KOLGUFI-628659 format. One record per residue: y negated, z, x negated of N, C-alpha, C in turn. Coordinates in steps of 0.1 Angstrom, whole numbers, plus 5000, padded with zeros to 4 digits. Layout:
// residues N
YZXYZXYZX ...
This chain:
// residues 797
407323987021406124057019405024017029 404724097039403824047050402324047046 401924127036400524137032400124007026 398923957030398423827025396923857021 396723897008395323927004394523797005 393223807008392523937007392624017020 392823957032392724037044393723977055 394923967051395823907061397223967061 397923937072399323977072400023857079 401223817074401823697079403423707079 404023637088405523627088405823477088 406823447079407123307077408523267081 409123347089410423307095410423357110 410923287119411123327133412323407134 412223537137413323627138413223707151 413923657161413823717174414023867175 414923917167415124067167413924147162 413024077155411824147150410524117157 410724027168409523987175408724097181 409424197187408724307193407724377184 408224407172407324477162406224387158 406424257156405424167152404324147163 404824147175403824137186402824257186 403324377181402424487179401424467167 402024427156401224417144400224297144 400524207153399624087154398924087167 398824207174398024227186396624207183 395824177193394324167191393624247202 392424297198391724377207390224387203 389424437212388024447208387424587213 388324687215387824817219387824827234 387924717241388024727256389224647261 389424527256390624447260391524437249 392824447252393924437242395024347247 395524257238396624167241397724187230 398924197234400024197224400124057219 400724047206400823917200401923827204 402223827217403423747222403023607223 404023517220403723377221403323337235 402423237236401923197249403023137258 404123087252405123027260406223127264 406123257259407123357261406823437274 407923467281407823557292408623687289 408423787296409023917293410623907294 411223937283412723947282413124037272 414324037267414824127257414224107243 413523987241412923947228411423967229 410823927239409323927240408824017251 407624067249407024147259405524127259 405024037268403524017269402924147275 401824177269401124297274399624277274 398924317285397524307286396924437291 395924497284395524627287394024637286 393424717295392024757294392024907289 391124927280391025067274390725167285 391525267286391225377295391625357310 392325247312392725217326394125267329 394125387335395325467337395725467352 397025507354397525527367398625627366 398825707377399925807377400925757387 402225787383403325757392404225877393 404725897405405626017407407125987403 407826087399409226077396409826207401 411126207403411926327406412926337395 412726437386413626457374414226587374 415526597373416226727373415826807386 415626737397415226807409413726847410 413026817399411626857399410626737400 409726747410408726637411407726637400 407526527393406626517382405726397384 404526397379403626287379403226257364 403426127360403126087346402025987347 401025997338399925907338400125807326 399925677328400125577318399025477318 398725427306397925307305398725187312 397925107320398625007329398724877322 399924817322400124677318399624587330 398724497326398024407336398624277337 398324197347398924057348398723977336 399823897333399823827320399223687323 398023667317397323537318397523447307 398323487297398423397285399423277287 400223287297401323187298400823047298 401322967288401022827286402222767279 402822667285404022607280404022457282 404922377276404922237277406422187276 406522057280407821987278407521837279 408421757274408221617274408421577289 407621487294407621447308409021397312 409521457323410821417328412021497324 411721587314412821677309412921797318 414021867317414221987326413722117319 413922127306413622257300412222257294 411622367295410322397288410622437274 409622427266409822467252410222607250 411222627241411622767237412122757223 411722847214412122837200413622837198 414322917207415722927206416522797209 415822707216416522577220416322467210 415522487200415222377190415522427176 415522337166415622377152414322397146 414022527142412722557135412822517121 411922427117411822367103410822447095 409822497101408722577094408122667104 407822787100407222887109406222977102 405223007108404223107103403423167114 403323297114402523377124401723477116 400423467117399623547108398323597115 397823707110396623767114395623747103 394423697105393423687096392423807099 392623907091391724027093390324007091 389923897083388523867081387823807093 388623747102388023687114388523757127 389623837126390223887138390823787147 391423677141392023567148393523557143 394423527152395823497148396023357149 396923307141397423167141398923167140 399523087149401023067149401222917147 402022877137402322747133403922727134 404322627141405722597142405922447141 406822407132407322267131408822277135 409122197145410522197151411022057153 412322057155413021927158413921957170 413821877181414621907193415921827192 416721837203418021777203418021627203 416821567206416721417205416121367192 416021457182415521417169414021407168 413321457179411821447179411221567171 410421537162409721647154408321667160 407921797162406721827168406121947160 404821947158404122057151403222127161 403322257162402522337171401622427163 400322437167399422537161398622607172 398822737173398122817183397122917176 395822907179394823007175394523087187 394323217184394023317195393023417191 392123457200391223567197391023647210 390623767208390023857218388623877214 387723837222386323827218385623957215 385123967202384324087199382824067204 382523937208381123917213381023937228 382123887236382123907250383423977254 383324107256384524197256385524177267 385124097277386124067288386923937286 386523867275387123737273388223737262 389223657264390223617253390423467255 390923407244391123267244392123217234 392823107237393723047228393522897228 393922837217393822697215395222647210 395922567218397222517214397222367211 397522337199397622187195399122157195 399522047202400821997202400821857196 401421847184401221727176402621657173 402921557181404221487177404121427163 405221427156405221377143405921237142 406921207150407721087149408021027163 407121057173407421007186406121007194 406120937205404920927214405420947228 404620997237405021007251404021097258 404421137270403521217279404121357280 403321457280403621597281403221657294 404121737299403721827310403221957304 402122007308401522127303401422227315 402022337314401922437325401222557321 400222597329399422717327399622807339 399822937336400123037347399623167345 399523247355399223387354400423457362 401023557355402123627361401723767365 401723797378401323927383402424027385 403723977384404824067387405224137374 404424237370404624297357404824447359 405424507349405724657349405324707335 405324837334405324897321406724917316 407124827307408524827303408824807288 407824827279408024797265408624907257 408525027262408925147254410325187259 411325187251412725217255412825347261 412225457255412425587260411725617273 410825527278410125547290410725457302 411725387299412225297309412925367321 413425487319414025557331412925607341 411725607337410625657345410125547354 409425587365408725487373407825407365 407725267368407025187359406225077366 406225067379405524967386404125017391 403124987383401825047385400924967394 401224837397400324757404400924727418 399924717428400324677441399224577446 399424527458398524437464398224317455 399224267448399024157439398724027446 397723967443397223847451396823727442 397723627441397323507433396523407441 395623337435394923227442394223137432 393823027436393022927428391622907435 390622907426389222887431388522797422 388222677427387322587420387822557406 389122527405389722497392390122617383 389922737388390322857380391422927387 392322987379393423067385393023207385 393523287394393123427396394323507401 394523617395395423717401394723847401 394623907413394024037416395124137419 394824267417395824367420395124497421 395824607424395224737425396324837420 395824937412396725037407397125127419 398425167419399025227431398425367434 398025447424397525577427396025597424 395625547412394225557409393325457417 393925357423393325267433392225187426 392425147413391525067406391824917408 390924837412391124697413391024627400 391924537396391924467384392024317387 391424237379391424087381391624017368 392523927367392723837356392523697360 391523627354391223487358391523407345 391923277347392223187336391723057339 391222987328390722847329391422767318 392022657322392722577313392022437312 391822397299391222267297392022187287 392122057289392821977279391821877273 391821867260390921777254391421627256 390521537259390921397261391421377275 392221267277392621227290393721317295 393521367307394521447314394221437329 395321457337395121457351396121567357 395621627368396421727374397621657381 398821697378400021617383400221657398 400121777402400321807416399521937419 399421977431398522087434399122217428 398222317426398522447421399622507430 400622567423401722637430401522787429 401922857439401822997439403023067446 403423177441404423257447403723397451 404523487454404023617459403123677448 403523667435402723737424402323637413 402523517414402323427403401623297408 400823247399400123117402400123027390 400322897392400522807380399922677384 399522597373399122467375399722377364 400022257366400722167357399822037355 399621997343398821877339399621787330 399321657331400021567322399021517312 399521497300398621447289399421367279 398921247274399621167264399521237250 400421207242400421257228401221167219 400921167206401621087197401221117183 401821057173401321077159399821047157 399121147152397721127150396921147163 397521177174396821197186397421317194 397221437188397821557194397221587208 398021657216397421717228396821857224 395621877228394922007225394522077238 395122197240394922267252394222397249 393222427257392522557256392622637268 392922767266393022857278392222977275 391323007285390423117284390723217295 390823347291391023457301389823547303 389623597315388623697317389223807325 389123927320389724047326388724147330 388624187343387724287348388424387356 387724507358388224607367387124657375 387424717387386324767396386324697409 385424747418385524697431385224547433 384424487424384124347425384724267413 385824317409386424267396386724117397 387224067409387523927410386223837409 385223877416384023797416383423797402 383423907395382823907381383623827371 385023837373385823767364385623617365 385623567378385423427380384023377376 383023457378381623417374381523407359 382023507352381923507337382723387332 383923367337384823257332384223127334 383523097346382922967348381822937338 381123037333380123017323380523027309 381823057307382323077293382322947285 381922947273382022827265383422797261 383622687254384922647249385322727237 386522697232387122787222386322787209 385822677204385022667192383822757193 383022757204381822837205382222987206 383323017214383823147214384223207201 384823117193385223157179384023187171 383023107172381823127163381123257167 381023287180380323407185381223537181 382523517183383423627179383223657164 383223557155383123577141381723647138 380723607145379423657142379323807146 380123847156380123987161381024067151 382024007145382924077136382224107123 381424017118380824017105380124147102 379224197110378524327106379424447106 380424447114381424557114382124557101 382624437096383324437084382424467072 381224427073380324457062380124607060 380224687071380024827070381324907066 382424837065383624897061383624937047 383224847038383024877024384224927016 385324867017386524907010387024797001 387124826988387624736978388624806970 389824756967390824826960391724716953 392224756942393224676934394524766933 395724696932395924556933395524496947 395624366947395124296959395824346972 397124366971397824406983397424546988 397024636979396524766984395224746991 394324666986393024646993393224577006 394224487006394524417019395024517029 395924597025396524697035395524787040 394624837032393524927036392624857046 392224737043391224667051391924627065 393224597064393924567077393924697086 394124807079394024937087392724947094 391624917087390324927094390224827105 390824707104390724607115391424657127 392624727125393324777137392524887143 391824967135391025077141389925017150 389224917144388124857151388524767163 389824727164390324667176390524767187 390624897183390825007193389625077197 388725097187387325157191386325077184 385425027192384424927187383124957194 382024877191380824887199381024877214 382024807218382324797232382924917239 383325017230383825147235382725237238 381525217233380425307234380025327249 379625447252379225477266380325457276 381525447271382725447280383525567278 384225607289384925737288386325707283 386525677270387725647264387925717251 389125767248389425837236390125737226 390825797217391425717206393025737207 393725637213395125647215395825637202 396925717200397625717187398225587183 398625507193399225377190398425257195 397125277197396325177202396425157217 395725067223395825037237397024957241 398225027239399424977243400225087250 401525067253402225157261402925277254 402925277241403525387233402825517237 403625617239403125747244402225737256 402525637264401825607277400325577275 399925537262398525507259397625637260 398225757259397525877260396825917247 396026017248395226067237395726197231 396126197218396526317212395426367203 395626387190394626437181394326337170 394726207172394626117161393226077157 392226107165390826087161390426177149 391226287148390926377136391126307123 392126207123392426137111391526017109 390925967120390125847120388625877118 388225997124386826027124386126027110 386826077099386126077086385725937082 386625837084386325697081385125647090 385225677103384125627112382825697109 382825827107381625897105380825857093 381525807082380825767070380625607070 380825547081380625397082380025357095 380625407106380225367119380025497127 379025577124378925707131378725707146 378225597151378025587165379425577172 380425527166381725517172382425657171 382125727160382725867159382125947170 380825927172380126007183380725977197 381125847199381725817212383025887214 383825907203385125977205384826127208 383826177202383426317205382926327219 382226227224381726237238382926237248 384026167244385226177252385726327254 385726397243386026537243385026627251 383726587248382626667255382826657270 383126537275383226507289384326587295 385326627287386526707292386426857290 385226897285385027047284385227117297 384727077308384927147321386427157324 387227047321388627047324389327147314 388827157302389427247292389227387296 388027417302387827557307388727587319 388927487327389927517339391327537333 391727457323393027477317393227617312 392227667305392227807300392427907311 391627887321391627987333393027987339 393627867341394927857347396027917339 395727927325396727987316396428137314 395428187321395128327319394328357307 393628257302392828267290391328247293 390528277283389128257284388828137275 387628077277387127967268387627837273 387927747263388327607266389627577259 390627537267391927507262392127357264 391927277253392127137253393527097254 393926997261395326957263395826887251 397126907248397826827238397726677240 397826637253397726497256396826487268 395826397267394826377278394826227281 394226187292394126047295392826027304 393026007317391825977325390926097327 391526217325390726337326391326437315 390726557315391126657305392226757309 392926717320394126797323395226777313 396326857313397426837304398326727309 398426617302399226507306400526487297 400826597290402126587283403226587293 404126487293405226477303406126607302 406526647314407426767314408826737309 409226607309410526567304410426447295 411226437285411426317278412826267279 413026137277414326077279415026057265 416226107264417026087252417825967253 417525847247418325727249419725737243 419925837234421225857228422225927238 421726027244422626097254422426047268 421425977270421025927283420826047293 420126147287419826267295418326297293 417726367303416426407302416426547295 415326567287415126687279413826747283 413726877285412426937287411526917275 410226887278409226867267408226977267 408327067257407427177256406327157246 406127037242405027017231403627037237 403527057250402227087255401727227250 402627297244402227427238401527417225 401127297221400427277208398927317210 398727447211397327497213396427467202 396927427190396127407179395227287180 395327197190394527087192393027127193 392827237199391427287200390727297187 391427347177390827357163390527217158 391327117161391026987156389726927163 389526957176388326917182387126987176 387227117174386127187167385827137153 386927107146386727057132386026917132 386426837142385726707143384226717146 383926807155382526827158381726877146 382326977139381627037127381526927116 382526857113382526767102381626637105 381626597118380826487122379326527120 378926637125377526677123377126697109 378026757101377826777087377626647079 378426547083378426417077377226337081 376926337093375926247099374526307099 374426437100373126497102372726497117 373626477126373326477140373226617146 372226687142372026827147371826837162 371226727168371026737182372426757189 373426687185374726697191375326837188 375226877175375826997171375127117178 373827117179373127227185373227227200 373627117206373727097220375227117225 375726997229377127007235378127047224 377927007212378927037202379027187200 377927257200377927407199378727467210 378527427222379327487233380827457232 381127337227382527307225383227397215 382527417203383127507193383227647198 382227697204382227837208383227867219 383427767228384427797239385827777233 386027687223387327677217387627807209 386627857202386827987195387228097204 386528097216386828207226388228197231 388828077232390228057236391128117226 390928087213391728137202391728287202 390528347204390328487204391228547216 391228477227391928517239393428517237 393928417228395328407225395828517216 395028567208395428667197395728807203 396728867199397128997203397329087190 396729207191396729297180398029387179 398629397167399729487165399129617160 399229717167398529847163399129907151 400429877148401129927136400629867123 400329737124399929667112398429637111 397829637123396329597123396129447123 397229377122397129227122397229177137 396729057138396728987151397828877151 398428857162399428747163399128657174 399528527173399428437184400928387187 401328407199402728377203402628267214 403828207217404028117228403427977225 403427937212402827817208403827727201 403427597199404227507191403327447180 403827427168403027377157403227227157 402527167147402627017146404026967143 404927047138406327017136406926947148 406827007160407326957172408826967174 409626967163411126987165411427127171 410627227166410827367170409927407181 410427427193409627467204410027597211 411227657206411727767212412727837203 412727967203413728047195415128027201 416128017193417528007198417828127207 418228097219418628197229417428257236 416228217233415128277240414928227254 414528307264414428257277413228167280 412228177271410928097273410628017260 409927907262409527827250408427897243 408127847230407027897223407427977210 406627977200406928037187405828137184 406128237175405128337171404528297157 403328317156402628307143402928177135 402728067142402827937135401627937124 402027907112401027917101399827827103 400127697107399027607109398127647120 398727697132397927737143397027857139 397627957132396828077129395728047119 396027967109394927937099393827857106 394127767114393127687121392427767131 393027857137392327947146391328037139 391828087127390928167119389728077114 389927957110388927867106387927847118 388427817130387527797141386727917145 387228037144386528157147385428177137 385728157124384728167114383628067115 384027937119383127827121382127867132 382627917143381827957154380728057150 381228157142380228257138379228197128 379628107120378628037111377627957119 378227887129377327807138376227887145 376628007150375628087156374528127146 374828147134373828177124373028057121 373627937122372927807119372027757130 372327797142371527747153370127797153 369127717158367827777159367827897168 367127997165367228127172367128117187 366228037192366028027207367327957213 367827857206369027797211370227887211 370327967200371428067199371428167210 370228217212370028317223370328257237 369928127239370228067252371728047254 372428007243373827977244374528107247 374228207239374828337241374728397255 373528367261373228417274374028327284 374028197282374728107292376228137291 376828167280378228187278378628337279 377628417282377928567282378628617270 378128577259378728617246378028747241 378728857242378128977237378529017223 377929127218378229167204379729207203 380229277213381629327212382629207211 382329097218383228987217383128917203 381928907198381728847185382328927174 382229067176382929147166384429127166 385029107177386429077178386728937172 385928837174386028707167386128727152 385228807147385228827133386528897128 386928997136388129077132389328987132 389528907143390628817144390628717133 389428657129389328557119389728617105 389728747104390128807091391528867091 392128887103393328957103394528887111 394428757113395528687118396728687109 397928697114399128717106399728587101 400028577089400928477083402128537078 403228447077404528497074405028427061 405428507051405928457038407328507036 408128427028409428467024409328557012 410428597006410428686995409928616982 409928486982409428416970408028376972 407328416982405928386984405628256991 406728186997406528067004405928097018 404828027021404228037034405127967044 405728037053406727987063406027917074 406627817080406027747092405727837104 406627937106406428027117407328147115 407028257122407828377121409228347126 410228367117411628347120412228217115 411428137109411928007104413028037094 412828137085413828167075415128217080 415228257093416428307099417228207106 416628087107417427977113418427927103 419427847108420527797100420127687091 420627677079420427557071420827437077 420227327074420527197080421127107069 422327047071422926957061422526817065 421526767059421026637063422026527060 422726537048423726427045424926427055 425326547058426426557068426026497082 424826537086424326487098424226327098 423726277087423526127087424926057087 425926127080427226067081427826067095 427526167102428126177116427226107126 425926107123425026047133424125937126 424625837121423925737113422725687120 421525697114420325637120419725717131 420225827135419725907146418726007142 417726027151416826137148417426267151 417226367142417926497143417926557157 416726567163416626637176417426567187 417326437187418026357197419526357194 419926337182421326337179422026477181 421326577178421926717181422026737196 421026697204421026717218422226637224 422426517219423526437224424926507222 424926587211426226657208426226797214 425326827223425326957229424727067221 424027037210423427127201421927117202 421127197194419727197195419127207181 418027127179417327137166416627267164 416427337175415727467174416527567166 417827537163418627637156418527617141 417927507136418027467122416727457115 416827477102415627457093415427307090 415027237100414827097099413527067107 412527017100411226987107411026837108 410326797118410026657121409026597111 408026677108406926627100406226747093 405226707085404426817078403726907088 403927037086403327137095402327217087 402827307079402027397071401127307062 401727197056401027117047399827047053 399827037066398626977073397427047070 397527177067396327257063395627197051 396427157041395927107029395226967031 395726897041395126767044393726787050 393626877060392426887068391326977061 391727087055390827177049390727157034 389827067030389727027016388527097010 388327076997387127116990386827266991 387927346990387727486990387827557003 387727477014387727537028389027617031 390127567027391427637030391427767022 391027757009391027877001390127987007 389027947012388128037018388728107030 389428027039390028087050391128187046 392028147037393028237032392528367026 391528347018390828467012390328557023 389728497033389228577044390328657052 391428587053392628647059393328747051 393028757038393728847029395028787024 395128657024396428597019396028487008 395428526997395128416987396428356982 396328226980397528146974397028066963 397728076952397327996940398127866940 397927776930398527646930400027656929 400527756921402027766920402627806933 402027896940402527936953402527816963 401527736962401427616971402527516967 402827506954403927416950405227456955 405527586955406727636960406827616975 405727636982405627606997405927467000 405327376992405527226994406927186991 407527236981408927206978409827256989 409527376994410327437005410327347017 409027307021408927227033409427087031 409227017020409726887018411226877018 411926977013413326977014413926987028 413027027037413527047051412826957061 412226847056411426757064412126627066 412126577078412826447081411826327081 410526357082409426257082409626167094 410126217105410226137117408926127125 407826107118406526087124405726007114 404925917119404125827111403125907103 402726027107401726107100402226187089 403526207088404126297079403926267064 404226137060404026097047402526097043 401726067052400326067050399826207046 400226307054399826437052400326487038 401526457035402126497022401326427011 400926307012400126247002398826326999 398226367009396926447007397326587001 398326657007398626787003399126796988 399826686984400326686971399426636960 398326576964397426506954397126596942 396726716943396526796931397726866925 398826876934400026956930401026866923 401226746928402326656923401826516925 400926466916400326336918401326216920 402426216913403326106914404026106928 404426226933404926236946403926206957 402626236955401626206964401426056965 401425986954401325836954402425776961 403625826959404825766966404725776981 404225896985404125917000402925827005 401925816997400825727002401225587003 402025536993402525396994403425377006 404225477008405125457020404425457033 403325537034402425537046401925397048 401425327038400825197040401825087044 403125107039404124997042405025027053 404825147059405725187070405725087082 404525037085404324947096405124817094 405224777081405824647078407224657073 407824777075409224797071410124807083 410824697087411524707100412624817100 413124857089414124957088413625097086 412325117085411725247082411825337094 411825467091412025567102410925567112 409725517108408625527117408225387122 409025277118408725147123408925137138 408125067145408225067160407624947166 408124897177407524787184406624837195 406424967195405625027206404125027204 403725027191402225027189402025067174 400825017169400525047155400225197153 400525247141400325387138398925407133 397925417143396525417139396125537132 396625657135396325777129396625777114 397725727110398125717096397325607089 396925507096396125397089394725457087 394125527096392825587094392925697084 394025777084394125887075394325837061 394925717059395125667045393725637039 392725587046391425577041390825707038 391125807046390525937044391126007032 392425987030393126037018392525977005 392325847006391725776994390325826991 389525847001388125886999387926036997 388626117004388326257004389226336994 390526286993391426356984391626296970 391826156970391926096957390626086949 389626036956388326016950387426146951 387926236960387326366960386026386966 385626296975384226296981384226396993 383326496992383226587003381726627005 381426697016380126727020379926877024 378826937020378427057026377027027033 376427127039375227097046374127047037 374127097025372927067016373327007003 374526957002375026896989376226816991 376526736981377726656980378726726971 380026716974381026776966381926666961 382226676948383126576941384226656935 385426636940386626696934387726596933 387626496924388626396924390026436919 391026376925392426396920393226266922 392726156915393426026916394726026909 395825976916397125956909396925856898 397825866888397725766877397925626881 398725606893399025466897397825406905 396825486908395725426916394825336907 394725216911393925116904392425126908 391625026903390225036907390025036922 389025116926388725136940387125146940 386625076950385125096953385025116968 384325226971384025256985382525266988 382025196997380625207002380625297014 379825397014379725487026378325537028 378125607039376825657043377125807048 376125887046376226027051374826077054 374626207057373326257060372326247049 372726217036371826207025371526067022 372125967029371825827026373125747024 372925637016374025547013374425566999 375825556997376325586984377525486981 377825476968379025396964379925486955 381125496959382125566950382925456942 382925466929383525366921384525426911 385825406913386825446904387425326897 387225326884387625216876389125216872 389825326875391225346871391425386857 390325426850390325456836389725596833 389725686843389425816840388025856843 387125776849385825806852385525766867 385025866874384625836888383125836888 382525736894381025716895380625726909 379625806912378925816925377525766923 377225656930375925586929375125606942 373825646940372925666952372125536954 372025496966371225376969369725406966 369125306961367625326957366825346969 367225316981366425346993366625476999 367525566993367725696999366425786998 366325877007365125957009364726046997 365726096990365426186979366626226972 366526316962367626356954368526446962 369826456958370826546964371626616953 371826736955372726806945374226756947 374826736936376226696935377026796927 377926866934378726976928380026916923 380426946910381626896905382227006896 383226976889383927086881383127136870 382227056865381427096853380027166857 379827166870378527226875377927146886 376527146886375827076897374826976890 374826856895373926756890373026706901 371726696899370826646909370826496908 371226426919371426276919370226216926 369326146919368126086925368525956931 367625906940367825766946367925666934 368925576935369125476925369825526912 370225656912370825716901372325716902 373025776892374525786892374925916886 376025966891376826076885378126026881 378526046868379826006863380626126861 381826136867382726246865383926196857 384226256846385426226838386526306844 387526236849388626306856389426386846 389726326834390426406823389426506817 389626626820388626726816387526756826 387326666835386326686846385026716840 384526636831383226656826382226556833 381026596835380126516843378826506836 378126396839376826366833376026286843 374726306843373826216851373326106842 373225986848372725866841371525816848 
């Protein structure tokens, strides 16, 4: 059990086969600098993978695949400055866990402080027992600094130690198995040197031409002397020191790193490192910077391991986006600032923004600014595709061009496969939804009426441009797209990729078009007129927006099940048990391709697709869109749709169980809770289908908090009121969430016994209407609304 309440995760056995995953789960970051949790004595091999990353530092490398030249952009792995090892003076081998007997082991993250500790008690071949303790941090106070403190404590012997500190510059991007066939050497002009007692490795990215510098300072407490001059090779620099140690007199070594990028990176790294304090002072400043962030999280839940899992999720999010991300051109990578998915940006901020907007709205705004800055690129994307408006890419990175690789590697068949997931045009709706909900949550009308309005209107224009009218039915269709499912990208035998009338895409397109029309009504008249003039929005185009938003086509089977896309019911059934027997542990799309077949032929989906609508559009929003389209669906119809989809879903995505937890909350509470529990434990289950050593599943972690707040406790917002529509599963214990929104500060309190309480802070500006199943209650500052979930009766106190 890795959870350690109140706020920790720990592993108490050294298991080399699981180290790669633990290095991810115990990674540290501050929104700018990120380090994998690799032991300081470990170098890159089949067990360990040191990784150092700066947020948003990308580089493109060319490849020739299937005769086609391609360029793929990746987050760059930087020189490894963590290296620190030791040996007894005069011996040949440096310390390695595999070469000694491990008597006790513990590697843990303290989420309360953002510090990891590794403790090892071992006995070597000479019978000498030694205890190691390593503390590590990536500073939340000084974002370019990281530090570790290694204590080497002999238990039954005395002697002198050699301590070696190094920076390794000969690094590649090599942690992700399916990316290894691609070009991976991103750094050139690697230059190691020593300056005034500090080690430095500088380098430059090969294509983006960004200079990076990693500087390191090593100090030993007590008596120590440099044994010989610093040694350097073409890409590596090291120094070795001698220090005495014995029982009660451990050797204590501190190593501090400073990582910078830019034209004067080396000078800045050296200057900051010279002035950097020791580990204790860095730890105190780091803790002081973490404290206010944690205070604003406001998540308490029982049992203890549930609360711990939720708070650890927030820690991982804040390691990825933090105050140090503000005013920087960085998005929210789905697996954090590591190499999974090349460190690129998908749509995962959609799952994280609800948490950030109600606790740290300035960070939510920063993620929207990343999208705002890419609006010109999105317009160019649309123009190049023969469309109008703004076409946001499925995967972005240093710019807003489409960075989805054209090929992916199948490690089972050892062949390249075309990647058509760039056709996920639905991402524009997620961007529009984020803008709308952020403004509605925070009251940031300046953003909504300014850049946000232009983003929503241009995205709506793109969906309108995608839609084609069938004169026979009067309905509009969208073709040539891929839905969130991702397994299905092409009809069997079709010459071109893309599907028709994906339910998720069409409903979200309808929502976006309706949102754009509501926005124009909400804008101040002068601003609305100016925008319409600037974007050349005439009445004829707006009338078509309205028509498309009411007449987009959805496809149902004979039993009223909303199908994922037109033609899904004509695909062949998929025998999951037979496939597992023949392809044990293999992902369906990869296993079928290995066999010369294609997942496109079968009714098997990777993850929740249609059900994603029930996750995103809560509190009546989905019902309103379907009514507007002329496709009203009742709860029984949604249950049949959910049963249909779940029977055909492989959950080969970290988001799938999360989405099902939200979608099933009012339909099947027990199934919802099971999916929610699996979401929280997927990271810590080495045998789970979504477990990975490539990066933490940040979207599902942020989404879990959103499911708890918006779906289970039922907290929602409209422009002038709060909405309460709770659907807590019977298994959900006491939960208390502190949050803020445009109306002030509030506390949601679920005691686990049938009553949800919403309390208004006494300092709030005024009363706010709260809409619940029994009617509307005016909640004054300092007051409370209690909603009885059984019967949904409400009263003001």
